[in-house]
C-alpha positions in Angstrom: -0.5 106.4 63.5 -3.8 106.1 65.4 -4.2 109.9 65.6 -3.2 110.4 62.0 -5.7 107.7 60.8 -8.6 109.3 62.8 -8.3 112.6 60.8 -10.0 113.0 57.4 -7.7 112.6 54.3 -7.8 116.3 53.1 -6.8 117.6 56.6 -4.2 114.9 57.0 -2.5 115.8 53.8 -2.2 119.4 54.8 -0.3 118.5 58.1 3.4 117.6 57.9 4.5 114.2 59.2 6.0 114.1 62.7 7.9 111.4 64.6 5.8 111.9 67.8 2.2 112.6 68.7 2.8 115.9 70.5 4.6 117.5 67.5 1.9 116.2 65.2 -0.9 117.7 67.4 0.9 121.0 67.5 0.9 121.0 63.7 -2.8 120.3 63.7 -3.4 123.2 66.1 -1.3 125.5 64.0 -3.2 124.6 60.9 -6.6 125.5 62.4 -5.5 128.6 64.4 -6.1 131.0 61.4 -9.4 129.3 60.6 -10.7 130.0 64.1 -9.8 133.7 63.8 -11.7 133.9 60.5 -14.6 132.0 62.1 -14.6 134.4 65.1 -14.7 137.4 62.7 -17.6 135.9 60.9 -19.5 135.3 64.1 -18.9 138.8 65.3 -20.1 140.3 62.0 -23.2 138.1 62.1 -24.0 139.1 65.7 -23.7 142.8 64.8 -25.9 142.5 61.7 -28.5 140.0 63.0 -31.8 141.8 63.8 -35.0 140.3 65.1 -37.3 140.2 62.0 -40.4 138.7 63.5 -40.4 135.7 61.2 -39.3 133.3 64.0 -40.1 133.8 67.6 -38.2 136.2 69.8 -37.1 133.3 72.0 -35.4 131.7 68.9 -33.7 135.0 68.2 -32.4 135.3 71.7 -31.2 131.7 71.7 -29.4 132.2 68.4 -27.6 135.3 69.7 -26.7 133.4 72.9 -25.3 130.5 70.8 -23.1 132.9 68.8 -21.8 134.4 72.1 -21.1 131.0 73.5 -19.1 130.0 70.4 -17.1 133.2 70.7 -16.5 132.4 74.4 -15.0 129.0 73.4 -12.5 131.0 71.3 -11.5 133.1 74.3 -13.6 136.0 73.1 -16.1 136.1 76.0 -19.1 138.5 75.9 -20.5 139.2 79.3 -24.1 138.3 80.0 -24.9 141.9 80.9 -23.5 143.2 77.6 -25.4 140.5 75.6 -28.7 141.3 77.3 -28.3 145.0 76.6 -27.1 144.4 73.0 -30.2 142.2 72.2 -32.6 144.6 73.9 -31.2 147.6 72.0 -31.7 146.0 68.6 -35.3 144.7 69.2 -37.8 146.4 67.0 -40.0 149.3 68.1 -42.9 147.0 68.9 -40.9 145.9 72.0 -40.9 149.5 73.3 -42.7 148.7 76.6 -40.1 145.9 77.4 -37.2 148.3 76.5 -38.6 151.0 78.9 -39.1 148.4 81.6 -35.5 147.2 81.1 -34.0 150.7 81.1 -35.9 151.9 84.2 -34.8 149.0 86.4 -31.5 149.4 88.3 -30.6 145.7 88.4 -29.3 143.9 85.4 -31.3 141.2 83.7 -30.1 137.7 83.1 -30.7 136.0 79.8 -33.5 134.0 81.2 -35.3 137.2 82.4 -34.8 138.8 79.0 -36.2 135.8 77.2 -39.2 135.6 79.6 -40.0 139.3 79.3 -39.6 139.4 75.5 -41.7 136.3 75.0 -44.4 137.8 77.2 -44.3 141.0 75.2 -44.5 139.0 71.9 -47.6 137.2 73.1 -49.2 140.5 74.2 -48.5 141.9 70.7 -50.1 138.9 69.0 -53.3 139.3 71.1 -53.5 143.0 70.4 -52.8 142.7 66.6 -56.2 142.7 64.8 -56.8 140.0 62.3 -57.5 141.7 59.0 -58.9 140.2 55.8 -58.9 142.2 52.6 -61.6 141.5 50.0 -61.4 142.6 46.3 -64.0 142.4 43.7 -63.9 142.5 39.9 -66.5 143.0 37.2 -67.4 140.1 34.9 -66.1 140.5 31.3 -68.1 139.6 28.2 -65.6 137.1 26.8 -66.6 137.6 23.1 -66.5 141.4 23.0 -64.0 142.1 25.9 -66.4 144.5 27.5 -67.5 144.5 31.1 -71.2 143.8 31.9 -71.8 147.4 32.9 -70.3 148.7 29.5 -72.5 146.2 27.6 -75.6 147.5 29.2 -74.8 151.1 28.6 -73.9 150.7 24.9 -77.3 149.4 24.0 -79.1 152.6 25.2 
């Protein structure tokens, strides 16, 4: 009764009644097994399609990818750290070319902390090198009554 009352009503109604706790918990597990497979598929697809877009920091991107890998690990679908580092590095945009070259030319594998540090350093370097540009546009004044620009007004009186 205690276990049953601690579960929300919609879930509780989907689980058949049992005489003992062990059987009831097995029913709960069975109910969610299919859901975890669907969730794993969703996470895998999200990992494969998530690209660093530059809107948030590269550290946040790496942390998000690590979080997805950790969630998959909890579902017995572990992704090795070496694979994850390589996967993230492969899909970074072309601006991270120097970091990619650095990674590919070293023999030892990077840890996630090293990947994050190198990418954040490269991102900061890119921000410093990126010139600040301001675009200025000008328009001519229009004569509101006649709908002609000031230059046309002056030339029509000649």
